[in-house]
N, CA, C and O atoms as a GROMACS GRO file, in nm:
protein
  312
    1MET      N    1  -0.074  -1.320  -1.488
    1MET     CA    2   0.070  -1.310  -1.472
    1MET      C    3   0.102  -1.177  -1.404
    1MET      O    4   0.034  -1.076  -1.426
    2LEU      N    5   0.203  -1.177  -1.324
    2LEU     CA    6   0.243  -1.057  -1.254
    2LEU      C    7   0.315  -0.962  -1.348
    2LEU      O    8   0.389  -1.004  -1.436
    3GLY      N    9   0.292  -0.834  -1.326
    3GLY     CA   10   0.352  -0.733  -1.413
    3GLY      C   11   0.496  -0.701  -1.376
    3GLY      O   12   0.545  -0.737  -1.269
    4ASP      N   13   0.563  -0.633  -1.469
    4ASP     CA   14   0.703  -0.596  -1.448
    4ASP      C   15   0.721  -0.505  -1.327
    4ASP      O   16   0.824  -0.510  -1.260
    5SER      N   17   0.621  -0.421  -1.296
    5SER     CA   18   0.634  -0.331  -1.182
    5SER      C   19   0.645  -0.411  -1.052
    5SER      O   20   0.716  -0.372  -0.960
    6PHE      N   21   0.573  -0.523  -1.044
    6PHE     CA   22   0.582  -0.609  -0.927
    6PHE      C   23   0.724  -0.664  -0.913
    6PHE      O   24   0.783  -0.659  -0.805
    7PHE      N   25   0.777  -0.716  -1.024
    7PHE     CA   26   0.911  -0.774  -1.020
    7PHE      C   27   1.017  -0.669  -0.988
    7PHE      O   28   1.116  -0.698  -0.921
    8LYS      N   29   0.997  -0.548  -1.037
    8LYS     CA   30   1.093  -0.440  -1.008
    8LYS      C   31   1.093  -0.409  -0.858
    8LYS      O   32   1.199  -0.386  -0.800
    9LYS      N   33   0.975  -0.409  -0.796
    9LYS     CA   34   0.966  -0.384  -0.652
    9LYS      C   35   1.034  -0.496  -0.574
    9LYS      O   36   1.108  -0.470  -0.478
   10VAL      N   37   1.009  -0.620  -0.614
   10VAL     CA   38   1.071  -0.734  -0.547
   10VAL      C   39   1.222  -0.728  -0.563
   10VAL      O   40   1.297  -0.749  -0.467
   11GLU      N   41   1.268  -0.701  -0.685
   11GLU     CA   42   1.411  -0.694  -0.711
   11GLU      C   43   1.477  -0.585  -0.627
   11GLU      O   44   1.587  -0.604  -0.575
   12LYS      N   45   1.410  -0.472  -0.614
   12LYS     CA   46   1.465  -0.361  -0.536
   12LYS      C   47   1.480  -0.401  -0.389
   12LYS      O   48   1.578  -0.366  -0.324
   13LYS      N   49   1.382  -0.474  -0.336
   13LYS     CA   50   1.386  -0.514  -0.196
   13LYS      C   51   1.478  -0.632  -0.169
   13LYS      O   52   1.536  -0.642  -0.061
   14THR      N   53   1.493  -0.721  -0.267
   14THR     CA   54   1.564  -0.847  -0.243
   14THR      C   55   1.694  -0.862  -0.320
   14THR      O   56   1.775  -0.949  -0.289
   15ASN      N   57   1.715  -0.778  -0.420
   15ASN     CA   58   1.830  -0.792  -0.512
   15ASN      C   59   1.825  -0.923  -0.589
   15ASN      O   60   1.929  -0.975  -0.630
   16VAL      N   61   1.706  -0.976  -0.610
   16VAL     CA   62   1.686  -1.098  -0.689
   16VAL      C   63   1.608  -1.058  -0.813
   16VAL      O   64   1.499  -1.001  -0.802
   17ASN      N   65   1.663  -1.088  -0.933
   17ASN     CA   66   1.598  -1.042  -1.055
   17ASN      C   67   1.482  -1.132  -1.099
   17ASN      O   68   1.464  -1.244  -1.050
   18LYS      N   69   1.404  -1.080  -1.191
   18LYS     CA   70   1.283  -1.147  -1.239
   18LYS      C   71   1.312  -1.286  -1.293
   18LYS      O   72   1.239  -1.380  -1.261
   19ASP      N   73   1.416  -1.302  -1.372
   19ASP     CA   74   1.448  -1.433  -1.430
   19ASP      C   75   1.478  -1.535  -1.322
   19ASP      O   76   1.438  -1.651  -1.333
   20THR      N   77   1.548  -1.494  -1.218
   20THR     CA   78   1.580  -1.584  -1.108
   20THR      C   79   1.453  -1.624  -1.033
   20THR      O   80   1.436  -1.740  -0.996
   21ILE      N   81   1.365  -1.528  -1.010
   21ILE     CA   82   1.238  -1.555  -0.942
   21ILE      C   83   1.154  -1.654  -1.022
   21ILE      O   84   1.102  -1.750  -0.968
   22LEU      N   85   1.143  -1.629  -1.153
   22LEU     CA   86   1.063  -1.718  -1.238
   22LEU      C   87   1.125  -1.858  -1.247
   22LEU      O   88   1.053  -1.958  -1.248
   23SER      N   89   1.257  -1.864  -1.253
   23SER     CA   90   1.326  -1.993  -1.256
   23SER      C   91   1.302  -2.071  -1.127
   23SER      O   92   1.276  -2.191  -1.130
   24LEU      N   93   1.311  -2.002  -1.015
   24LEU     CA   94   1.287  -2.066  -0.886
   24LEU      C   95   1.141  -2.111  -0.875
   24LEU      O   96   1.114  -2.220  -0.825
   25ALA      N   97   1.048  -2.029  -0.920
   25ALA     CA   98   0.906  -2.065  -0.915
   25ALA      C   99   0.880  -2.190  -0.998
   25ALA      O  100   0.804  -2.278  -0.957
   26SER      N  101   0.941  -2.198  -1.114
   26SER     CA  102   0.926  -2.315  -1.199
   26SER      C  103   0.983  -2.439  -1.131
   26SER      O  104   0.923  -2.547  -1.134
   27LYS      N  105   1.098  -2.423  -1.070
   27LYS     CA  106   1.162  -2.535  -0.999
   27LYS      C  107   1.074  -2.582  -0.883
   27LYS      O  108   1.059  -2.702  -0.860
   28LEU      N  109   1.017  -2.487  -0.810
   28LEU     CA  110   0.930  -2.522  -0.698
   28LEU      C  111   0.807  -2.598  -0.747
   28LEU      O  112   0.763  -2.695  -0.685
   29GLN      N  113   0.752  -2.552  -0.857
   29GLN     CA  114   0.633  -2.614  -0.914
   29GLN      C  115   0.660  -2.757  -0.959
   29GLN      O  116   0.573  -2.843  -0.948
   30ASP      N  117   0.779  -2.782  -1.011
   30ASP     CA  118   0.814  -2.913  -1.065
   30ASP      C  119   0.876  -3.007  -0.963
   30ASP      O  120   0.903  -3.123  -0.995
   31SER      N  121   0.897  -2.961  -0.840
   31SER     CA  122   0.967  -3.040  -0.740
   31SER      C  123   0.872  -3.124  -0.656
   31SER      O  124   0.755  -3.090  -0.639
   32ASN      N  125   0.926  -3.232  -0.604
   32ASN     CA  126   0.854  -3.316  -0.509
   32ASN      C  127   0.871  -3.255  -0.371
   32ASN      O  128   0.975  -3.272  -0.307
   33MET      N  129   0.770  -3.186  -0.325
   33MET     CA  130   0.779  -3.116  -0.199
   33MET      C  131   0.762  -3.208  -0.078
   33MET      O  132   0.754  -3.161   0.036
   34LYS      N  133   0.755  -3.338  -0.101
   34LYS     CA  134   0.747  -3.435   0.008
   34LYS      C  135   0.877  -3.513   0.020
   34LYS      O  136   0.885  -3.610   0.095
   35ASP      N  137   0.978  -3.472  -0.055
   35ASP     CA  138   1.108  -3.536  -0.051
   35ASP      C  139   1.204  -3.449   0.030
   35ASP      O  140   1.231  -3.334  -0.008
   36GLU      N  141   1.254  -3.502   0.140
   36GLU     CA  142   1.338  -3.423   0.229
   36GLU      C  143   1.461  -3.367   0.160
   36GLU      O  144   1.495  -3.250   0.181
   37GLN      N  145   1.528  -3.446   0.080
   37GLN     CA  146   1.649  -3.399   0.012
   37GLN      C  147   1.618  -3.285  -0.083
   37GLN      O  148   1.693  -3.188  -0.091
   38THR      N  149   1.508  -3.297  -0.157
   38THR     CA  150   1.466  -3.190  -0.248
   38THR      C  151   1.439  -3.061  -0.171
   38THR      O  152   1.481  -2.953  -0.213
   39LEU      N  153   1.369  -3.073  -0.060
   39LEU     CA  154   1.340  -2.955   0.022
   39LEU      C  155   1.467  -2.889   0.072
   39LEU      O  156   1.479  -2.766   0.069
   40ARG      N  157   1.561  -2.968   0.117
   40ARG     CA  158   1.687  -2.913   0.169
   40ARG      C  159   1.765  -2.842   0.057
   40ARG      O  160   1.826  -2.737   0.080
   41GLU      N  161   1.763  -2.900  -0.062
   41GLU     CA  162   1.830  -2.837  -0.176
   41GLU      C  163   1.765  -2.704  -0.212
   41GLU      O  164   1.834  -2.606  -0.241
   42LEU      N  165   1.632  -2.701  -0.210
   42LEU     CA  166   1.560  -2.577  -0.241
   42LEU      C  167   1.586  -2.470  -0.135
   42LEU      O  168   1.605  -2.353  -0.168
   43ILE      N  169   1.588  -2.510  -0.009
   43ILE     CA  170   1.617  -2.415   0.099
   43ILE      C  171   1.757  -2.356   0.080
   43ILE      O  172   1.777  -2.236   0.096
   44GLN      N  173   1.852  -2.442   0.047
   44GLN     CA  174   1.989  -2.396   0.025
   44GLN      C  175   1.997  -2.302  -0.096
   44GLN      O  176   2.067  -2.200  -0.092
   45GLU      N  177   1.925  -2.337  -0.201
   45GLU     CA  178   1.926  -2.251  -0.321
   45GLU      C  179   1.866  -2.114  -0.291
   45GLU      O  180   1.920  -2.012  -0.334
   46ILE      N  181   1.756  -2.112  -0.219
   46ILE     CA  182   1.694  -1.984  -0.183
   46ILE      C  183   1.789  -1.904  -0.093
   46ILE      O  184   1.801  -1.783  -0.107
   47SER      N  185   1.854  -1.973  -0.001
   47SER     CA  186   1.953  -1.909   0.085
   47SER      C  187   2.064  -1.846   0.003
   47SER      O  188   2.103  -1.732   0.027
   48ASP      N  189   2.115  -1.921  -0.095
   48ASP     CA  190   2.222  -1.870  -0.181
   48ASP      C  191   2.176  -1.750  -0.264
   48ASP      O  192   2.248  -1.651  -0.276
   49ILE      N  193   2.056  -1.759  -0.320
   49ILE     CA  194   2.002  -1.652  -0.405
   49ILE      C  195   1.984  -1.523  -0.325
   49ILE      O  196   2.016  -1.415  -0.373
   50THR      N  197   1.933  -1.536  -0.204
   50THR     CA  198   1.901  -1.418  -0.125
   50THR      C  199   2.018  -1.368  -0.041
   50THR      O  200   2.016  -1.256   0.010
   51GLY      N  201   2.121  -1.452  -0.027
   51GLY     CA  202   2.234  -1.413   0.056
   51GLY      C  203   2.203  -1.419   0.204
   51GLY      O  204   2.274  -1.360   0.285
   52LYS      N  205   2.097  -1.490   0.239
   52LYS     CA  206   2.056  -1.504   0.380
   52LYS      C  207   2.089  -1.646   0.425
   52LYS      O  208   2.041  -1.743   0.367
   53GLU      N  209   2.169  -1.656   0.528
   53GLU     CA  210   2.206  -1.788   0.579
   53GLU      C  211   2.090  -1.849   0.656
   53GLU      O  212   2.023  -1.782   0.734
   54VAL      N  213   2.067  -1.977   0.633
   54VAL     CA  214   1.964  -2.052   0.704
   54VAL      C  215   2.035  -2.156   0.791
   54VAL      O  216   2.105  -2.243   0.740
   55SER      N  217   2.015  -2.145   0.921
   55SER     CA  218   2.080  -2.238   1.013
   55SER      C  219   2.026  -2.379   0.994
   55SER      O  220   1.917  -2.398   0.940
   56LYS      N  221   2.102  -2.477   1.039
   56LYS     CA  222   2.059  -2.617   1.033
   56LYS      C  223   1.928  -2.633   1.110
   56LYS      O  224   1.837  -2.703   1.066
   57GLU      N  225   1.918  -2.568   1.226
   57GLU     CA  226   1.797  -2.576   1.307
   57GLU      C  227   1.676  -2.521   1.232
   57GLU      O  228   1.569  -2.582   1.233
   58LYS      N  229   1.692  -2.407   1.169
   58LYS     CA  230   1.582  -2.345   1.096
   58LYS      C  231   1.544  -2.430   0.974
   58LYS      O  232   1.426  -2.448   0.944
   59SER      N  233   1.645  -2.482   0.904
   59SER     CA  234   1.621  -2.569   0.789
   59SER      C  235   1.544  -2.693   0.832
   59SER      O  236   1.450  -2.734   0.765
   60ASP      N  237   1.584  -2.753   0.943
   60ASP     CA  238   1.514  -2.870   0.996
   60ASP      C  239   1.369  -2.838   1.026
   60ASP      O  240   1.279  -2.917   0.997
   61LYS      N  241   1.345  -2.722   1.084
   61LYS     CA  242   1.209  -2.680   1.120
   61LYS      C  243   1.124  -2.659   0.994
   61LYS      O  244   1.008  -2.699   0.989
   62ILE      N  245   1.182  -2.596   0.892
   62ILE     CA  246   1.110  -2.574   0.766
   62ILE      C  247   1.074  -2.707   0.702
   62ILE      O  248   0.959  -2.728   0.661
   63VAL      N  249   1.171  -2.797   0.693
   63VAL     CA  250   1.148  -2.929   0.633
   63VAL      C  251   1.041  -3.004   0.710
   63VAL      O  252   0.949  -3.060   0.650
   64ASP      N  253   1.051  -3.005   0.842
   64ASP     CA  254   0.954  -3.075   0.926
   64ASP      C  255   0.813  -3.019   0.907
   64ASP      O  256   0.716  -3.094   0.899
   65THR      N  257   0.803  -2.886   0.901
   65THR     CA  258   0.673  -2.821   0.883
   65THR      C  259   0.610  -2.861   0.750
   65THR      O  260   0.491  -2.891   0.743
   66ILE      N  261   0.689  -2.860   0.644
   66ILE     CA  262   0.637  -2.895   0.511
   66ILE      C  263   0.599  -3.043   0.504
   66ILE      O  264   0.492  -3.077   0.454
   67LEU      N  265   0.686  -3.129   0.555
   67LEU     CA  266   0.659  -3.274   0.548
   67LEU      C  267   0.536  -3.313   0.630
   67LEU      O  268   0.468  -3.411   0.597
   68LYS      N  269   0.508  -3.239   0.736
   68LYS     CA  270   0.392  -3.270   0.820
   68LYS      C  271   0.266  -3.193   0.777
   68LYS      O  272   0.165  -3.194   0.847
   69ASP      N  273   0.274  -3.126   0.661
   69ASP     CA  274   0.162  -3.048   0.608
   69ASP      C  275   0.112  -2.942   0.705
   69ASP      O  276  -0.008  -2.918   0.714
   70ASN      N  277   0.203  -2.878   0.776
   70ASN     CA  278   0.166  -2.772   0.869
   70ASN      C  279   0.183  -2.633   0.808
   70ASN      O  280   0.186  -2.534   0.881
   71VAL      N  281   0.194  -2.626   0.676
   71VAL     CA  282   0.209  -2.498   0.608
   71VAL      C  283   0.072  -2.435   0.594
   71VAL      O  284  -0.021  -2.500   0.545
   72PRO      N  285   0.057  -2.308   0.637
   72PRO     CA  286  -0.073  -2.242   0.625
   72PRO      C  287  -0.118  -2.234   0.479
   72PRO      O  288  -0.035  -2.217   0.389
   73ASN      N  289  -0.246  -2.246   0.456
   73ASN     CA  290  -0.303  -2.235   0.323
   73ASN      C  291  -0.305  -2.087   0.283
   73ASN      O  292  -0.367  -2.005   0.350
   74VAL      N  293  -0.236  -2.055   0.174
   74VAL     CA  294  -0.225  -1.916   0.128
   74VAL      C  295  -0.363  -1.860   0.096
   74VAL      O  296  -0.387  -1.741   0.120
   75ASP      N  297  -0.453  -1.940   0.041
   75ASP     CA  298  -0.586  -1.892   0.006
   75ASP      C  299  -0.659  -1.837   0.127
   75ASP      O  300  -0.737  -1.742   0.114
   76LYS      N  301  -0.636  -1.894   0.244
   76LYS     CA  302  -0.702  -1.847   0.366
   76LYS      C  303  -0.642  -1.719   0.418
   76LYS      O  304  -0.704  -1.650   0.500
   77MET      N  305  -0.521  -1.685   0.373
   77MET     CA  306  -0.455  -1.563   0.421
   77MET      C  307  -0.501  -1.440   0.344
   77MET      O  308  -0.482  -1.328   0.390
   78ILE      N  309  -0.560  -1.460   0.229
   78ILE     CA  310  -0.598  -1.348   0.143
   78ILE      C  311  -0.731  -1.291   0.182
   78ILE      O  312  -0.779  -1.196   0.120
   0.00000   0.00000   0.00000
């Protein structure tokens, strides 16, 4: 599990608190990431949480990338 110092750094950079991050992570874990409507809702929620607007074009690109399994494997990035 990640320590409080990690969450404090993230909160300082993003203005998103630990409880919100953990809640979002849980939601992501429990969601059907192959359902377009679910993906769009998650994108909107993340946009709302971070205060960063996501254009329709960018949202479409994110959804298309996820649905086509073109998301890079995080394990290979480490």
